[in-house]
C-alpha positions as CSV (number, residue, x, y, z in Angstrom):
1,M,-32.6,5.4,-31.4
2,T,-31.9,5.5,-27.6
3,P,-30.5,8.6,-26.1
4,L,-27.6,7.6,-24.5
5,H,-26.6,9.4,-21.5
6,R,-23.2,11.8,-21.0
7,R,-22.6,9.5,-17.7
8,A,-23.1,6.3,-19.3
9,F,-21.0,6.8,-22.5
10,L,-18.2,8.4,-20.8
11,G,-18.2,5.0,-18.2
12,R,-18.9,2.5,-21.2
13,T,-16.2,4.2,-23.6
14,A,-13.7,4.6,-21.0
15,A,-13.8,1.1,-19.6
16,G,-13.9,-0.4,-23.1
17,F,-10.4,2.0,-23.4
18,G,-8.9,0.8,-20.0
19,L,-9.8,-3.0,-21.0
20,T,-8.0,-2.7,-24.3
21,A,-4.9,-0.6,-22.4
22,L,-5.3,-3.7,-20.3
23,Q,-5.3,-6.3,-23.0
24,S,-1.9,-4.6,-24.6
25,L,-0.4,-5.6,-21.6
26,L,-1.4,-8.7,-20.8
27,A,-1.5,-10.4,-24.1
28,T,2.0,-9.3,-25.2
29,N,3.7,-12.9,-25.6
30,T,6.6,-13.3,-28.2
31,A,7.9,-16.6,-26.8
32,H,10.0,-18.2,-29.2
33,H,10.4,-21.8,-27.6
34,K,8.8,-23.8,-24.8
35,A,9.6,-21.9,-21.3
36,K,10.8,-23.2,-18.5
37,A,10.1,-20.0,-16.4
38,K,7.2,-18.3,-15.8
39,R,8.6,-15.7,-13.7
40,V,12.1,-14.2,-12.0
41,I,13.2,-13.6,-8.8
42,F,16.3,-11.7,-8.9
43,L,17.8,-11.2,-5.2
44,Y,20.3,-8.1,-6.3
45,Q,23.1,-7.9,-3.3
46,A,24.1,-4.3,-4.4
47,G,28.3,-2.5,-3.6
48,G,29.7,-6.0,-4.8
49,P,29.6,-9.3,-3.2
50,S,33.2,-10.7,-2.4
51,H,33.3,-14.1,-4.5
52,L,36.4,-14.8,-2.0
53,E,34.6,-15.2,1.1
54,V,30.9,-16.0,-0.1
55,F,31.2,-18.4,-3.0
56,D,34.8,-19.2,-4.3
57,H,37.2,-21.2,-2.3
58,K,40.8,-20.6,-2.6
59,P,43.3,-22.2,-0.5
60,K,45.7,-21.8,-2.3
61,L,44.8,-17.6,-1.7
62,A,44.8,-18.2,2.3
63,A,48.4,-20.0,1.5
64,M,49.6,-16.5,0.2
65,H,47.9,-13.9,2.7
66,G,50.6,-11.1,3.3
67,Q,52.8,-12.3,0.4
68,G,52.7,-10.2,-3.1
69,M,50.7,-10.7,-5.8
70,P,52.4,-12.9,-8.7
71,E,53.1,-9.9,-11.1
72,S,51.9,-12.6,-14.2
73,F,48.0,-12.0,-12.8
74,T,48.0,-8.2,-12.5
75,K,50.7,-7.0,-15.1
76,G,48.5,-4.1,-17.7
77,Q,45.1,-5.0,-15.8
78,Q,42.7,-3.1,-14.6
79,I,42.7,-2.9,-10.9
80,A,41.1,0.3,-9.8
81,Q,41.8,1.6,-6.6
82,L,44.9,-0.4,-6.4
83,Q,46.9,1.1,-9.5
84,G,50.4,1.9,-8.3
85,K,50.2,0.3,-4.9
86,A,51.9,-2.7,-3.3
87,L,49.7,-5.9,-4.0
88,L,49.2,-8.1,-1.8
89,C,47.3,-11.0,-1.9
90,F,44.6,-11.1,1.1
91,G,43.5,-14.4,2.2
92,P,39.9,-15.4,3.0
93,Q,38.1,-14.0,5.9
94,H,35.8,-17.1,7.3
95,P,36.3,-20.8,6.6
96,F,34.2,-22.7,3.8
97,Q,32.2,-25.7,4.1
98,R,30.8,-28.2,1.9
99,Y,26.9,-28.5,2.0
100,G,24.6,-31.1,0.4
101,K,24.8,-34.3,-1.7
102,S,26.5,-32.2,-4.0
103,G,29.6,-31.6,-1.7
104,T,29.1,-28.0,-2.7
105,E,31.9,-25.4,-1.0
106,I,30.5,-22.4,0.2
107,S,31.0,-19.8,2.8
108,S,30.4,-21.3,6.8
109,L,28.6,-18.2,7.3
110,L,26.1,-19.3,5.1
111,P,24.7,-22.7,6.8
112,K,21.2,-22.2,5.5
113,M,21.8,-21.5,1.6
114,G,24.3,-24.3,1.9
115,S,21.5,-26.8,3.1
116,I,19.4,-26.2,-0.4
117,M,22.5,-26.0,-2.9
118,D,21.5,-29.6,-4.0
119,D,18.2,-27.3,-5.5
120,A,20.9,-24.9,-6.7
121,C,23.7,-24.0,-9.7
122,L,26.9,-22.0,-8.7
123,I,28.5,-20.2,-11.9
124,R,31.8,-19.0,-10.1
125,S,33.2,-17.8,-13.6
126,M,31.1,-14.6,-14.1
127,W,33.3,-11.4,-15.4
128,T,32.1,-8.1,-16.7
129,E,33.0,-5.1,-18.3
130,Q,32.8,-2.2,-15.5
131,I,34.8,-1.6,-12.7
132,N,32.5,1.4,-10.9
133,H,29.6,0.8,-9.2
134,D,26.9,3.2,-11.7
135,P,28.3,1.8,-14.8
136,A,28.6,-2.2,-13.0
137,H,24.9,-1.9,-12.1
138,T,23.7,-0.1,-15.5
139,L,25.2,-3.2,-17.0
140,M,24.3,-6.0,-15.4
141,N,20.2,-4.8,-15.1
142,T,20.3,-3.4,-19.1
143,G,23.3,-5.2,-20.7
144,S,24.8,-1.4,-21.9
145,I,27.2,0.4,-20.3
146,L,24.9,3.7,-22.1
147,A,22.2,5.3,-20.1
148,G,18.5,5.1,-21.6
149,R,18.7,1.3,-22.4
150,P,15.7,-0.9,-21.1
151,S,16.0,-2.9,-18.1
152,M,15.9,-6.7,-18.1
153,G,12.4,-6.8,-16.1
154,S,11.5,-4.4,-18.5
155,W,12.7,-6.8,-21.7
156,S,11.0,-9.4,-19.7
157,V,7.8,-8.5,-19.8
158,Y,7.9,-6.5,-23.0
159,G,8.7,-9.8,-24.6
160,L,5.6,-12.3,-22.1
161,G,4.0,-9.2,-21.5
162,T,2.3,-10.3,-17.5
163,E,0.1,-12.3,-15.9
164,S,-1.4,-10.0,-12.8
165,A,-4.4,-7.9,-14.0
166,D,-4.1,-5.6,-11.2
167,L,0.0,-5.5,-10.3
168,P,2.6,-4.6,-12.9
169,G,4.5,-6.8,-14.4
170,F,7.9,-5.7,-12.5
171,V,8.4,-5.0,-9.2
172,V,11.8,-3.4,-7.3
173,L,12.3,-3.8,-4.0
174,V,15.0,-1.8,-2.1
175,S,16.5,-2.8,1.5
176,N,19.5,-1.2,3.7
177,G,21.0,-3.5,6.0
178,K,24.5,-2.7,7.9
179,G,28.3,-3.5,7.7
180,G,29.1,-1.6,4.3
181,Q,28.8,1.0,2.2
182,A,25.4,1.8,1.2
183,Q,25.9,2.9,-2.8
184,P,23.4,4.8,-4.5
185,I,21.4,2.8,-6.6
186,A,19.5,4.9,-9.7
187,A,15.8,4.6,-10.9
188,R,17.1,3.9,-14.1
189,Q,18.1,0.7,-13.0
190,W,14.6,-0.6,-14.0
191,S,14.1,2.1,-16.1
192,A,12.5,0.8,-19.6
193,G,14.3,3.0,-21.8
194,M,12.9,3.6,-25.3
195,L,10.0,1.0,-24.7
196,P,7.2,2.5,-23.7
197,S,6.7,3.7,-20.0
198,K,3.9,0.6,-18.7
199,Y,7.1,-1.7,-19.2
200,Q,9.4,0.0,-16.3
201,G,9.5,-1.4,-13.3
202,V,7.4,0.1,-10.3
203,K,9.4,0.8,-7.1
204,F,7.3,-0.1,-3.7
205,Q,7.9,0.9,-0.5
206,S,9.7,-1.6,2.2
207,I,8.1,0.0,4.6
208,G,5.0,2.6,4.8
209,D,2.8,1.9,2.2
210,P,4.2,0.9,-0.7
211,V,2.6,2.8,-3.3
212,L,2.1,6.5,-2.1
213,Y,-1.6,7.8,-2.4
214,L,-3.4,4.2,-2.1
215,E,-5.5,5.7,0.6
216,N,-8.5,7.8,-1.2
217,P,-8.2,11.4,-0.5
218,P,-10.7,12.5,2.5
219,G,-14.5,12.8,0.9
220,I,-13.8,10.1,-2.5
221,N,-15.1,7.1,-1.6
222,A,-14.3,4.1,-4.6
223,R,-17.2,5.2,-6.9
224,M,-16.1,8.3,-7.0
225,Q,-12.6,7.2,-8.0
226,Q,-13.9,5.3,-10.6
227,D,-15.6,7.6,-12.2
228,S,-12.8,10.2,-12.3
229,I,-10.4,7.6,-13.9
230,H,-13.3,7.1,-16.6
231,A,-13.7,10.6,-17.0
232,I,-10.5,10.9,-17.6
233,T,-8.9,8.0,-19.4
234,A,-11.9,8.7,-22.0
235,L,-10.2,12.2,-22.3
236,Q,-6.9,10.6,-23.1
237,R,-8.6,8.6,-25.7
238,L,-9.4,11.6,-27.3
239,E,-6.1,12.6,-27.3
240,Q,-4.5,10.0,-28.5
241,Q,-6.5,10.0,-31.0
242,A,-5.5,13.4,-32.5
243,L,-1.8,12.8,-31.4
244,G,-1.1,9.5,-32.3
245,D,1.3,9.4,-29.1
246,P,1.3,5.6,-28.1
247,E,2.7,6.9,-24.4
248,V,-1.4,8.3,-24.2
249,Q,-2.3,4.3,-24.1
250,T,0.2,4.1,-21.8
251,R,-1.3,6.5,-19.5
252,I,-4.9,5.0,-19.5
253,A,-3.2,2.1,-18.9
254,Q,-1.8,3.5,-15.7
255,Y,-4.3,4.7,-14.6
256,E,-6.9,1.6,-14.8
257,M,-3.7,0.6,-13.1
258,A,-3.4,2.1,-10.1
259,Y,-6.9,2.1,-9.6
260,R,-6.9,-1.6,-9.4
261,M,-3.5,-1.9,-7.1
262,Q,-5.9,0.7,-4.8
263,T,-7.8,-2.8,-4.0
264,S,-5.2,-5.0,-4.4
265,V,-1.8,-3.8,-3.0
266,P,-3.8,-4.0,1.0
267,G,-4.4,-7.2,0.5
268,L,-0.9,-8.3,-0.9
269,M,0.9,-6.6,2.3
270,D,-1.3,-8.2,5.1
271,F,1.3,-11.0,6.5
272,G,-1.4,-12.0,8.7
273,S,-2.4,-14.8,6.3
274,E,0.9,-16.2,6.4
275,P,1.4,-18.8,9.2
276,A,3.8,-18.3,11.6
277,S,5.8,-20.6,10.6
278,V,6.4,-19.1,7.6
279,M,7.6,-16.1,9.4
280,E,10.0,-18.0,11.4
281,A,11.4,-19.7,8.2
282,Y,12.0,-16.3,7.1
283,G,13.1,-14.1,9.6
284,A,10.7,-11.6,8.8
285,K,8.4,-8.9,10.5
286,P,6.1,-6.9,9.0
287,G,6.9,-3.6,7.7
288,D,10.4,-3.8,9.1
289,G,11.6,-3.4,5.5
290,S,14.3,-6.4,5.7
291,F,15.5,-8.4,3.1
292,A,13.4,-10.9,5.1
293,S,10.2,-9.6,4.6
294,N,11.3,-8.7,1.6
295,C,11.8,-12.1,0.2
296,L,8.4,-13.3,1.1
297,L,6.4,-10.4,-0.5
298,A,8.5,-11.6,-3.5
299,R,7.0,-14.8,-3.6
300,R,3.8,-13.2,-2.8
301,L,4.1,-10.9,-5.6
302,A,5.5,-14.5,-7.7
303,E,2.0,-16.1,-6.8
304,R,-0.2,-12.8,-8.0
305,G,1.7,-13.5,-11.3
306,V,4.5,-10.9,-11.4
307,R,6.9,-11.4,-14.3
308,F,10.2,-10.4,-12.9
309,I,10.7,-9.4,-9.1
310,Q,14.2,-7.4,-8.3
311,L,14.9,-7.1,-4.7
312,Y,17.9,-4.6,-4.1
313,H,20.0,-5.4,-0.7
314,R,22.5,-2.9,-0.1
315,D,25.7,-2.3,1.7
316,W,28.0,-5.2,0.3
317,D,31.0,-2.6,-0.8
318,H,33.5,-3.0,1.8
319,H,37.0,-1.7,0.8
320,G,37.5,-2.0,4.9
321,G,36.5,-4.2,7.6
322,L,35.7,-7.3,5.1
323,K,35.9,-9.6,7.7
324,K,33.1,-8.1,10.0
325,G,30.9,-7.0,7.0
326,V,30.6,-9.9,5.3
327,E,29.5,-11.1,8.5
328,L,26.7,-9.3,9.1
329,K,25.7,-9.4,5.8
330,A,25.8,-13.3,5.4
331,A,23.4,-12.5,8.7
332,E,21.0,-10.5,6.8
333,V,20.7,-12.3,3.9
334,D,21.6,-16.1,4.7
335,Q,18.4,-17.4,6.8
336,A,15.6,-15.4,3.8
337,T,17.6,-16.6,0.5
338,A,17.8,-20.3,1.7
339,A,13.6,-20.1,2.9
340,L,12.3,-18.5,-0.5
341,I,14.0,-21.4,-2.0
342,S,12.7,-23.8,-0.1
343,D,9.1,-22.3,0.1
344,L,8.5,-22.3,-3.6
345,K,10.2,-25.3,-3.6
346,Q,7.7,-26.6,-1.1
347,R,4.5,-25.3,-3.6
348,G,5.1,-26.4,-6.4
349,M,6.9,-23.4,-7.9
350,L,10.6,-23.3,-7.9
351,D,10.2,-25.6,-10.9
352,D,8.9,-22.0,-13.2
353,T,10.2,-19.7,-11.2
354,L,14.1,-18.5,-11.9
355,V,16.1,-17.3,-8.8
356,V,19.4,-15.5,-9.0
357,W,21.6,-14.3,-6.5
358,G,24.8,-12.3,-7.1
359,G,25.6,-8.3,-7.4
360,E,26.8,-6.4,-10.5
361,F,30.9,-7.8,-9.9
362,G,33.2,-8.9,-7.3
363,R,36.5,-8.3,-4.9
364,T,39.7,-8.5,-5.6
365,P,42.2,-11.1,-4.2
366,M,44.8,-8.2,-3.1
367,S,43.9,-6.5,-0.3
368,Q,42.7,-2.7,-0.1
369,G,44.0,-1.0,3.4
370,G,44.9,-4.0,5.3
371,D,41.5,-5.2,5.5
372,G,39.5,-4.6,3.0
373,R,39.0,-5.7,-1.0
374,D,38.5,-3.0,-3.9
375,H,36.0,-3.5,-7.0
376,H,37.1,-6.7,-9.5
377,I,35.4,-7.4,-12.6
378,K,37.7,-10.4,-14.0
379,G,35.9,-12.9,-11.9
380,F,33.3,-13.2,-9.7
381,S,30.3,-15.9,-8.7
382,Y,26.6,-16.2,-9.3
383,L,23.5,-18.3,-7.6
384,L,21.1,-19.6,-9.7
385,A,18.1,-22.2,-8.7
386,G,14.4,-23.1,-10.3
387,G,13.3,-22.3,-13.2
388,G,14.9,-25.0,-16.2
389,I,18.6,-24.8,-14.0
390,K,20.3,-28.0,-13.7
391,P,20.3,-28.4,-9.5
392,G,23.0,-29.3,-7.2
393,I,26.6,-28.4,-9.8
394,T,29.0,-25.8,-9.9
395,Y,29.8,-24.6,-13.6
396,G,33.3,-22.7,-14.4
397,A,35.9,-21.6,-12.0
398,T,38.5,-18.6,-11.4
399,D,42.2,-19.2,-11.3
400,E,44.4,-20.8,-7.7
401,L,44.2,-17.2,-6.7
402,G,40.2,-16.0,-8.0
403,Y,41.4,-13.4,-9.9
404,E,40.4,-14.5,-13.2
405,A,37.5,-16.8,-14.9
406,V,39.5,-19.4,-16.7
407,D,37.0,-22.2,-16.7
408,Q,34.0,-21.7,-19.3
409,P,33.1,-18.0,-18.0
410,V,30.1,-16.5,-18.2
411,S,29.8,-12.5,-19.6
412,V,26.8,-10.2,-18.5
413,H,25.6,-10.9,-22.1
414,D,25.6,-14.5,-21.7
415,F,23.6,-14.8,-18.3
416,H,20.9,-12.6,-20.3
417,A,20.3,-14.5,-23.2
418,T,20.4,-17.5,-20.7
419,M,17.9,-15.7,-18.7
420,L,15.6,-14.9,-21.8
421,H,16.0,-18.6,-23.1
422,L,14.6,-19.7,-19.7
423,L,11.7,-17.7,-20.5
424,G,11.0,-19.0,-23.4
425,I,12.8,-15.7,-25.4
426,N,15.6,-16.0,-28.2
427,H,17.4,-13.6,-27.4
428,L,18.4,-12.6,-30.6
429,R,14.8,-12.1,-32.0
430,L,13.8,-10.2,-29.1
431,T,14.2,-6.1,-30.2
432,V,13.1,-2.9,-30.6
433,K,13.9,-0.7,-33.6
434,Y,15.7,2.6,-31.9
435,Q,17.7,5.5,-33.8
436,G,17.5,2.9,-36.9
437,L,19.1,0.6,-35.0
438,D,17.7,-3.1,-33.5
439,V,18.2,-2.7,-30.0
440,R,18.5,-5.9,-28.1
441,L,19.2,-6.9,-24.3
442,T,22.7,-8.8,-25.3
443,G,24.2,-5.9,-27.3
444,I,26.1,-7.6,-30.1
445,S,27.0,-10.9,-28.0
446,G,25.7,-13.4,-25.7
447,E,25.5,-17.2,-25.7
448,V,22.9,-19.3,-24.0
449,V,25.2,-21.4,-21.3
450,K,24.1,-24.3,-22.1
451,G,25.9,-26.6,-19.7
452,I,23.4,-24.8,-16.5
453,L,20.1,-25.9,-18.0
454,A,18.4,-28.9,-17.0
């Protein structure tokens, strides 16, 4: 019997453990039917964009500007900070325009997005249950108002795994802008909840090194780093055998992933390979942390097999200064959103990439303080493109004042069910046992919105 030296033993066994952990992440796939989308890019507009200034034209509201809001709309309704105040109609602050062969009306502040409306579906009948930012974010991201539930990105990677060997399956990017209040974004919005922690979102920094500690400390080279990882994972494997804790296996996978990211992330962030025409199309400047640069980074992440990419763009909270605020926000997102969808289409990726644009809720048709809108849950808009979505259509409608979704309303759970369906997952069957119950992203409700499917 040939003796095996300690270094060889650790190197071989640790590499095997790391490979096993990686394969467990890559191979997880519980697809229930043929998928239309392989990945999701969610352009999350945090703060609650006003559908009445962006996607939902209401001439009747404009005609009633300054008049009392009919009590038949609001009596007994939850209207956040406007409770007990005089409710006056607040007309749209910017004109709308028809775009494309479909003639879809959206704000004239969004001409670039208007140019891709024939590739997109506009849902005008979204509604949600939570009227304050944090619980509304939690509901939109996890399908529950209870903290500690898995996010939709985590569910997606749990169900399908990832196609990337050297990047996380779920990546989060955050950008700030101008023209609104910047509400905090809690890390629990991309938590894995009761799923193994390897499925949680990984937040990349938008400025500077995207991931902390990418560089080895002085005196440590790549070989020494690899030896350290191998030794640590070998010891953790022994711990897992002794304790049977699945989180140890997760740590093994995370150490191995971190090591591979030291090589993959610098190349990911090097925009030097992008033609000047692409940079110009997005309006991106490397390292500026803008929404535009994050959109370009999202495309690069999608090319590298990342399953779920979520961009948070903040400052959409307009209790005052709405007209100027929306103008500033539109200028930040219009060009880059359109460029991302056009770029994906040109590269043949739009067909299997679901792009989503929207926030946690909408805004009231009534004014707040004379020049702003309050939070609103009964009706708002979402834009979707690619990944099996029927292009060039509008779906659903709010009433003539934009107050409530009255035609083909779409709940948060309906949206989640549809997103999972496009990824090849039956939302009723993607569950995890927790405290004796089968937990799922869509809770106890949710229907696939078949009318928006290609």
